[in-house]
C-alpha positions in Angstrom: 94.8 74.4 174.4 94.8 77.5 176.5 98.4 78.5 176.1 101.8 76.9 175.5 103.0 77.9 178.9 100.8 75.4 180.6 103.5 72.7 180.1 106.3 74.9 181.3 108.5 72.9 183.7 106.3 69.8 183.5 108.2 66.5 183.4 106.7 64.1 180.8 107.8 60.5 180.1 107.1 59.4 176.6 107.5 55.8 175.3 108.1 55.0 171.6 109.7 58.5 171.4 112.5 57.9 168.8 110.1 58.2 165.9 106.5 58.7 164.8 103.9 60.0 167.1 106.0 59.8 170.1 108.8 61.9 168.7 106.4 64.6 167.5 104.8 64.7 170.9 108.2 65.1 172.4 109.0 68.0 170.2 105.7 69.8 170.7 106.0 69.4 174.5 109.6 70.6 174.5 108.6 73.6 172.4 106.1 74.4 175.1 108.7 74.3 177.8 108.2 70.8 179.1 111.1 68.6 180.2 110.9 65.4 178.2 112.1 61.9 179.0 112.3 59.7 176.0 112.1 55.9 176.1 112.7 53.7 173.1 114.4 50.5 171.8 116.1 52.5 169.0 119.3 53.7 170.7 120.7 55.6 167.7 117.3 57.4 167.3 117.3 58.4 170.8 120.9 59.7 170.8 120.1 61.8 167.6 117.0 63.3 169.2 118.9 64.1 172.4 121.6 65.9 170.5 119.0 67.9 168.5 117.0 68.8 171.6 119.9 69.7 173.7 121.2 72.1 170.9 118.0 73.9 170.9 118.2 74.3 174.8 115.4 71.9 175.5 115.5 69.7 178.6 115.7 66.1 177.6 116.7 62.7 179.1 116.8 59.4 177.3 116.4 55.7 178.2 117.2 53.0 175.8 115.1 49.9 176.5 112.5 47.4 175.5 108.8 48.3 176.3 108.1 44.6 177.0 110.7 44.5 179.8 109.4 45.4 183.2 113.0 46.3 184.4 113.5 48.7 181.5 110.2 50.4 182.3 111.4 51.0 185.9 114.7 52.2 184.5 112.9 54.8 182.3 111.1 56.1 185.4 114.2 56.3 187.5 116.0 58.2 184.6 113.2 60.7 184.6 113.2 61.3 188.3 117.0 61.5 188.4 117.0 64.0 185.6 114.0 66.2 186.5 113.1 65.3 190.1 109.5 64.1 189.3 107.1 62.6 186.8 104.0 64.7 186.0 102.8 63.1 182.8 103.0 59.8 180.9 102.4 59.1 177.2 102.4 55.4 176.4 103.1 55.3 172.6 105.4 52.4 172.0 104.0 49.8 169.6 104.8 47.2 167.0 102.5 45.4 164.4 102.5 42.1 162.8 100.1 42.0 159.8 98.9 38.4 159.7 95.7 36.6 160.0 94.9 34.7 163.2 95.8 31.3 161.6 99.1 32.7 160.2 100.1 34.3 163.4 102.5 32.2 165.4 102.3 32.0 169.2 105.6 33.7 169.4 104.4 36.6 167.2 101.2 36.9 169.2 103.1 37.1 172.5 105.5 39.7 171.1 102.8 42.1 170.0 100.9 41.7 173.2 104.1 42.1 175.2 105.0 45.4 173.6 101.6 46.9 172.8 99.7 46.0 176.0 102.0 44.5 178.6 104.4 47.2 178.0 101.8 49.8 178.8 101.0 48.0 182.1 104.7 47.9 183.1 105.2 51.6 182.4 101.9 52.5 184.2 102.9 50.5 187.2 106.4 52.1 187.3 105.2 55.7 186.7 102.0 56.1 188.6 103.6 56.1 192.1 105.9 58.9 190.9 102.9 60.9 189.5 101.1 60.5 192.8 104.2 61.8 194.6 104.0 64.8 192.2 100.5 65.6 193.3 98.7 64.2 190.3 99.0 64.6 186.6 97.8 63.2 183.3 98.3 60.0 181.3 97.5 59.5 177.6 97.7 56.1 175.9 97.7 55.3 172.2 95.0 52.9 171.2 93.7 52.5 167.7 90.6 52.6 165.6 91.2 48.9 165.2 90.0 48.5 168.9 86.6 49.9 167.7 86.1 48.3 164.3 88.5 45.4 163.9 90.2 46.9 160.9 93.6 45.5 161.6 95.1 42.2 162.5 94.2 39.9 165.5 97.3 40.4 167.7 97.4 44.2 167.1 93.6 44.5 167.5 93.6 42.5 170.7 96.4 44.6 172.1 94.9 47.9 171.2 91.5 46.8 172.6 93.2 46.0 175.8 94.7 49.4 175.9 91.2 51.0 175.4 89.6 48.9 178.2 92.5 49.4 180.5 92.3 53.1 180.1 88.6 53.2 181.0 89.2 50.9 183.9 91.9 53.1 185.4 90.0 56.4 185.2 88.1 55.7 188.4 91.0 53.9 190.0 93.3 56.8 189.6 91.0 59.7 190.1 91.4 59.8 193.9 95.1 60.6 193.3 94.3 63.5 190.9 95.5 61.5 188.0 93.5 61.6 184.7 93.9 59.0 182.0 92.6 59.0 178.5 93.4 57.4 175.2 93.7 58.4 171.5 92.7 56.1 168.7 94.6 57.0 165.4 93.4 56.0 162.0 95.9 55.1 159.3 98.8 57.5 160.0 102.0 58.1 158.2 104.4 56.8 160.8 107.4 54.4 160.7 105.2 51.5 161.6 103.1 52.1 158.6 105.9 52.9 156.0 105.4 49.6 154.3 101.6 49.9 153.7 101.7 53.6 153.1 104.3 53.1 150.5 101.9 51.0 148.5 100.2 53.4 146.1 97.0 51.3 145.8 96.6 51.0 149.6 97.2 54.7 150.2 94.8 55.6 147.5 92.2 53.4 149.0 92.7 54.9 152.4 92.4 58.4 151.1 89.3 57.5 149.0 87.5 56.1 152.1 88.5 58.9 154.5 86.0 61.8 154.6 88.8 64.2 155.3 90.5 63.2 152.1 93.9 62.3 153.3 95.9 60.0 155.5 96.7 61.0 159.1 99.9 62.8 160.1 101.8 62.4 163.4 101.1 66.1 164.1 97.3 65.3 163.9 97.6 62.7 166.7 100.2 64.7 168.7 97.8 67.7 168.9 95.1 65.5 170.3 97.6 64.0 172.9 98.7 67.5 174.0 95.1 68.5 174.5 94.3 65.5 176.7 97.5 66.2 178.7 96.6 69.8 179.2 94.4 71.6 181.8 92.1 72.4 178.8 90.8 68.8 179.2 90.6 68.7 183.0 87.1 67.3 183.0 87.9 64.6 180.5 88.7 61.3 182.1 88.5 57.7 180.9 87.7 58.8 177.3 89.0 57.8 173.9 89.5 60.4 171.3 89.3 59.0 167.8 91.6 60.9 165.3 91.1 59.2 162.0 89.7 61.8 159.5 86.3 60.1 159.8 87.3 56.7 158.1 85.7 54.8 161.0 82.4 56.5 160.4 81.8 54.8 157.0 80.9 51.3 156.0 83.1 50.6 153.0 81.0 48.8 150.3 83.5 49.5 147.5 82.0 50.1 144.1 78.6 48.8 145.4 78.4 51.7 147.7 77.2 54.0 144.8 74.3 51.7 144.1 72.7 52.5 147.4 72.0 55.9 146.2 69.5 54.5 143.7 67.3 53.0 146.3 64.9 54.6 148.6 63.1 53.6 151.8 59.5 52.4 152.0 58.5 55.7 153.6 59.4 57.5 150.3 57.7 55.0 148.0 54.1 55.6 146.6 51.3 54.1 148.7 50.5 51.5 146.0 54.0 50.0 146.2 53.8 49.4 149.9 52.9 45.9 151.0 49.9 45.5 153.3 50.5 44.4 156.9 
């Protein structure tokens, strides 16, 4: 990014802001002088953040609500406009996950994940975009996931995040005439509240680290920095793009212990002429 001052006075609405990536984004933006409007289902978490941010002299507004509720999305936008007069930027980060196979996932569980992780983004976009247009344009960043690229997760979550990825690409052209850019970020395994259970399993975490070229799991700050870049003027020619932030884990095919065996084999081009089959 060019400088911290580029967010000075900007009004940014952030969903899923009471913890994890959303909270870190809010803190980074507030540090840079932005006015942040935080939306989350966790009322106690929001109140604690509001108290902390206010004590630091940061401009903050909060809305307690469910991302899957269209009226709550509209309420969050109204709160932002009432507090700051405008909406310049939106970060869609609210999400839940249910770790079940397709046949183990109930219709109710499927609907709940899709409602929060995909429909909720649609509701917030629909509510916020008219206000961003009134402000003369702005930037939107949505959280997808590497599961949208490689199917690493669970069907309901993978479907929702795949929808976020496609929706973001679709909207790039649709919103461009209004001077609104929209991009997405696809995190890999990241140490957030949504992953506390899996990251708390030593074997799972060791496997993630072993299969990540960067040699560690992701941190909320890793994802937040990418989001701030895509919000900022430094990325003004980037639109409809997904930025994968996963330490390289999605660049590998994971063969387990068999992977080392590949190193003992060589291509036909490297073999002596006598060993090549005639054709």
